[in-house]
C-alpha positions in Angstrom: -0.1 0.0 -0.1 1.4 3.1 -1.0 1.2 6.8 0.9 -1.3 7.8 -1.3 -3.6 4.8 -0.6 -3.1 5.6 3.0 -4.4 9.3 2.8 -7.3 8.2 0.5 -8.4 5.8 3.3 -8.1 8.6 6.0 -10.1 11.2 3.8 -12.9 8.5 3.3 -13.1 7.6 6.9 -13.5 11.2 8.2 -15.7 13.8 7.1 -13.5 16.8 6.4 -14.9 20.4 6.1 -13.8 22.0 2.9 -11.5 25.0 3.3 -13.9 26.8 1.0 -16.9 25.9 3.3 -18.4 29.0 4.7 -20.9 29.6 8.0 -23.4 32.0 7.5 -23.5 34.9 10.1 -27.3 34.4 10.3 -29.3 31.3 9.4 -33.1 31.2 9.8 -35.7 28.4 9.3 -39.4 28.7 9.5 -43.1 28.6 8.4 -45.2 31.5 7.7 -44.6 35.0 8.4 -41.3 35.5 10.7 -39.6 38.6 12.1 -36.1 38.1 13.5 -34.7 39.3 16.5 -32.4 42.3 16.0 -29.2 41.4 13.8 -26.3 43.7 13.1 -23.9 44.1 10.1 -21.1 46.4 9.3 -20.9 48.3 6.2 -20.1 45.8 3.6 -21.8 43.5 1.1 -23.7 40.6 2.2 -25.0 37.3 0.5 -28.4 35.9 1.1 -29.4 32.2 0.2 -33.4 31.9 0.3 -35.0 28.4 -0.1 -38.6 28.3 -0.8 -40.2 25.3 0.0 -43.9 25.7 -0.3 -46.2 27.1 -3.2 -46.8 30.7 -2.0 -46.1 34.1 -2.6 -43.0 35.6 -0.4 -41.4 38.7 0.3 -38.0 38.7 2.3 -36.2 42.0 3.6 -34.0 43.4 5.9 -35.8 46.3 7.8 -33.3 48.7 8.8 -33.3 50.4 12.1 -31.7 53.7 11.1 -31.0 53.0 7.7 -33.1 52.1 4.6 -34.4 48.7 4.2 -32.6 46.3 2.3 -35.0 44.2 -0.1 -33.7 40.7 -0.6 -36.1 38.9 -2.8 -39.8 39.0 -3.6 -41.2 35.5 -5.4 -44.3 33.8 -6.4 -42.6 30.4 -5.8 -43.5 27.3 -7.6 -41.9 25.1 -5.0 -39.2 24.0 -4.5 -37.0 27.1 -5.6 -33.8 28.6 -4.3 -32.5 32.2 -4.8 -29.0 33.6 -3.9 -28.8 37.7 -3.7 -26.0 40.1 -3.4 -26.6 43.4 -1.7 -25.0 46.2 0.2 -25.8 47.0 3.8 -25.0 50.3 5.7 -23.5 49.8 9.3 -26.3 49.1 11.7 -29.3 46.7 13.0 -31.7 45.1 11.1 -35.0 42.9 11.4 -35.2 39.9 8.9 -38.9 39.8 7.8 -40.7 37.1 5.8 -44.1 37.8 4.6 -45.9 34.8 3.4 -48.7 32.6 3.8 -49.4 31.2 7.3 -48.5 27.2 6.1 -45.8 28.3 4.0 -41.9 26.9 4.7 -38.8 28.7 3.9 -34.9 29.0 4.9 -32.6 32.0 4.8 -29.0 31.8 5.0 -27.0 35.3 5.4 -23.3 35.8 4.7 -21.5 38.9 5.9 -18.1 37.7 4.6 -18.2 37.9 0.5 -15.2 35.8 -1.1 -12.5 37.3 -2.7 -12.8 39.0 -6.0 -11.9 36.5 -8.7 -9.8 37.4 -12.0 -11.0 36.8 -15.4 -11.8 34.5 -17.3 -14.3 32.7 -15.0 -16.3 30.0 -16.3 -19.4 28.5 -14.4 -22.5 26.3 -14.9 -25.7 25.7 -12.6 -29.3 25.3 -12.6 -31.5 28.1 -10.9 -30.8 31.7 -9.6 -27.1 32.4 -8.7 -24.4 35.0 -8.6 -21.0 35.2 -9.8 -18.3 37.3 -8.4 -17.3 39.5 -7.3 -15.1 40.1 -10.3 -11.8 41.7 -10.2 -12.0 43.7 -13.5 -12.1 47.3 -14.7 -13.6 47.8 -18.2 -15.1 45.9 -21.0 -15.9 42.3 -20.3 -17.8 39.6 -22.4 -20.3 37.5 -20.9 -21.2 34.4 -23.0 -24.3 32.6 -21.9 -25.8 29.3 -22.8 -29.4 28.4 -22.0 -30.1 24.6 -21.4 -33.6 24.8 -20.7 -36.9 25.7 -22.0 -37.2 29.0 -20.2 -35.7 32.6 -20.7 -32.6 33.3 -19.4 -31.9 36.6 -17.6 -28.4 37.9 -16.8 -27.7 41.3 -14.9 -24.3 42.9 -14.0 -24.3 44.7 -11.1 -21.9 46.2 -8.2 -22.6 44.7 -4.7 -24.6 48.0 -3.6 -27.3 46.9 -6.2 -26.5 49.6 -8.8 -27.0 48.1 -12.5 -23.7 48.3 -14.4 -25.3 48.1 -17.8 -25.0 44.5 -18.6 -28.8 43.5 -18.8 -30.1 40.9 -21.2 -32.3 37.7 -21.9 -31.5 34.8 -24.0 -34.2 33.0 -25.3 -35.1 29.3 -24.4 -32.4 26.9 -25.8 -30.2 29.6 -27.6 -26.7 31.0 -27.0 -26.0 34.7 -26.7 -23.1 37.1 -26.1 -23.1 40.5 -24.7 -20.0 42.9 -24.2 -20.7 45.7 -21.5 -18.7 48.3 -19.7 -18.6 47.4 -15.9 -17.4 50.0 -13.1 -14.9 48.7 -10.5 -12.9 50.3 -7.6 -10.4 48.2 -6.0 -10.4 50.3 -3.1 -13.8 48.6 -1.9 -15.7 45.7 -2.1 -18.5 47.7 -2.7 -17.9 48.1 -6.3 -16.6 45.0 -7.7 -19.0 43.9 -10.4 -20.9 40.7 -10.0 -22.9 38.7 -12.5 -26.5 37.6 -11.3 -28.6 34.8 -12.8 -32.2 34.9 -12.7 -33.6 31.5 -14.1 -35.0 28.3 -13.1 -33.4 25.9 -15.6 -29.9 24.9 -16.5 -27.0 27.3 -17.7 -23.4 27.8 -18.7 -21.8 31.3 -18.7 -18.2 32.3 -19.5 -17.2 35.7 -18.4 -13.9 37.2 -19.9 -12.2 40.5 -20.7 -13.3 42.0 -23.8 -10.3 43.4 -25.9 
């Protein structure tokens, strides 16, 4: 038996957590309408992963004590469905509120430590709504997306403070499309690194590269 064989056996025996695994700052699970206790955030980007587990309307937001509310998502859900959103919060205290039907199940996880910016090119694939980034790039970038499902694929580029940076387009069902848009990014702050958001219920492939 080689050293590699021994290492493989040890890895199989123990359930190791990946170094890339991140724990949410706040995690909530519930049924029906909900208002959390007070939760605090510094001024920075947040990522919310939301799972809708019932066929119902949902409105999910952070209600600010002394700052503007941060609307995370609204969805008329054809369950099960999940959504990932990037936004920016000002330093302060908030309440997470979920408005939905009495018997509707849901889960919300909020991360306040966005990953480090990625250099281009970036290749990603998935199913359903997702975000790609943050992207370490200033200037024009090319987004090539392939729609692999019988739904329309909606792609938006924005900074983490919610501003649309100009890349907003649809790809019809089972078609490919390419767009080139100028995105704005300041390397002095995470707030203005661009992201690509995917709003879609099906399967997709996306490549983001610098447009020369």
